N, C-alpha and C positions, 0 to 999 in steps of 0.2 A: 498381315497374314493374307494369303491369297486363298480364296475358297472357290472351288470348282463346283458348278451345279450343272445338271444335264436337263435341258429343256427342249423337247421335241427333237431329239437327236443331235442337237448342237451343244457344244460346251461353251459356257459363258464364264468368263473370268471376272470375278468381282474383287476389287482391291479394297480390303477393309482396314488396311494399315493406316495409321495416323502418324505423321512425322513426329519425331521427338520434340522438334521445335514447337509445333502447334500444341502439344501436350503441356509443355512448359508454359507457353503463353496462356493457355486455358487455365492452368493452375494459378498463374500470376493474376489473371483477371478475376477469377473466382475469389481469390484471397483479398485483393485490394479494392475492387470496385463492385463485386457481386452484390453484397448486401445493400450498400447505399444506392446503387443504380436500380436495383429491384424496388427499393422503397420509393425512389423518385418516379419510376415508371408507373408504379401502383397509384401514386398520388396523381400523376398526370391522367391516368385512366379514369380515376374517380372525379377529378375536378374539371377535366377537359378545358384547359386554358386556351386562349386564343392563339398564343405562340408557344407550343409545347417545348420547342428546342430552347428558347430563352428561359422558360420555366424550369426545365431540367438543369440548365447551366446555373441559374441562380440558386436552385434548390441544392445542388452539389456544393456550391460555394458556401452557402449557409451551413450545410452539413459539415464541411471541413472546419469552418469557424467554430461550430459547436463541439466537434471532436477535440480541437485545440483547447477550447475552454474546459471541457471535461478533463482533459489530461492535466491542465494547470490546476484545476480544483482537486484532482486526485493527489497531485504532488503537494499542494498546500495542506490537504487533509493528512497525508502521510507525515509531512513535516510537523504539523500540529500534534499529531499523535505521538511522534517521537519526542517533541518538546514536553508534552504532557507527561509522558513516561519518565523523562529526565527530571522534571519538576517533582513528580511523585517520589522518585528515588532520592532526590535532594531533601525532600520533606522527611522521608523515612530516616535518612542519615542524621538530619537535624534533630529529630525526636530521639534517636539513639544517643546522640551527643548530649542532649539535655538530660536524659536518664543517667548517663555516665557522670555528668556534672553533679547531679543531685546525689548520686551514690557516693562520689568522692567527698562532697560537702558533708554528708552524713558520717562518713568514716573520719574525716578531719575533726568534726564536732565531737565524735566519740573519743578520739585520741586526745583532743584538747581537754575533754572532761576527765579522762584518765590521768593526764599529766597534772591537771589542777588538783585532782584528788590526791595524787601521790605527793605533790608539793605541800598540800595542806597537812597530810599525815606526817610528812617529814618535819614540817614546821611545828606540829604538836609534839613530836618526839624531841625536837631540839628544845622546846620550851620546858618539857617535862624533865629533861636532863640538866637544864640550867638552873 
């Protein structure tokens, strides 16, 4: 945007436009290096190392390594949580199957008792008629 202002009878043109490229670059830098670079510069200001450039370089490398480690830890924690959930689901299914097995055993025992009772009654009837 071009803004015109009048100062002592003369017009001055002030170019306030920023190119689209520099906006994109600025957004990119803010997104990817803004926070870590701010942290590094803050630490340099506080510690005042003898070689601030080397300090920032090493700090950023360590930062990157820490970010990679954090990402790996998160992936491992996510995988562990998924495996734990799967294990809990398997345990739940195992418990359901055990309950089903006990129910079937109880039904079979009851049917067996009924059959044995019926056979005993039939045997008594057969003895009584003979």
